[in-house]
Every structure is written in C-alpha cells, then in structure tokens.
C-alpha positions in Angstrom: -0.5 -0.1 -0.1 2.7 2.3 1.0 4.6 1.8 -2.6 1.1 3.1 -4.5 1.0 6.4 -2.7 4.0 7.8 -4.3 2.9 7.0 -8.1 -0.7 8.4 -7.0 1.3 11.7 -5.8 3.3 11.6 -9.0 0.6 11.0 -11.5 -1.5 14.0 -10.0 1.6 16.3 -10.2 1.9 15.2 -13.9 -1.4 15.6 -14.5 -1.7 19.2 -12.9 1.3 20.1 -14.8 -0.1 19.3 -17.8 -3.2 20.9 -17.3 -1.3 24.1 -16.8 0.8 23.9 -20.2 -3.1 23.3 -21.9 -4.2 26.6 -19.9 -1.3 28.3 -21.1 -1.8 27.0 -24.6 -5.5 27.9 -24.6 -4.6 31.4 -23.2 -2.4 32.3 -25.7 -4.3 30.9 -28.7 -7.5 33.1 -27.5 -5.4 36.4 -26.8 -4.2 35.4 -30.6 -8.1 35.3 -31.8 -9.1 38.1 -29.7 -6.2 40.4 -31.2 -7.1 39.3 -34.9 -10.6 39.9 -33.9 -10.0 43.4 -32.6 -8.1 44.0 -36.0 -10.7 43.2 -38.3 -13.3 45.2 -36.3 -10.8 48.1 -36.2 -10.3 47.8 -40.3 -13.9 47.2 -40.7 -14.6 50.4 -39.2 -12.0 52.5 -40.8 -13.4 51.0 -44.2 -16.6 52.4 -43.3 -15.3 55.7 -42.2 -13.5 56.3 -45.6 -16.8 55.3 -47.4 -18.9 57.7 -45.7 -16.7 60.4 -46.0 -15.7 59.9 -49.4 -18.9 60.3 -50.4 -19.7 63.6 -48.9 -16.7 65.3 -51.6 
C-alpha cells in the first residue's frame, strides 16, 4: 500500500503540469484570436469611415 502513494502523487503532479500547459496554450490561442478579431473590427470601421467621408465630397 505504501508503494502506491508516491505513484499517485507523481501522477497527480504530472496531470496538474499537463493541465497548466494546456491552459497556457488555450490562453495564448484566445489572445491571438482576440487580437485578430479586434484588428478585423477596427479595419472594417476604418473602411466604413473612408466610404462615408468619400461620399460627402
């Protein structure tokens, strides 16, 4: 019974490390998509502004 405890602790530590790595990857991916989305919205707004102001002339 005593031999199983270190294995369980090691497995838990490994699972926690894998979960932290997965969370870091997910955060990085979300940050990248957030930046791309924000840039796309800003570009669309800039194009709309250019169209609006070009009509008035």
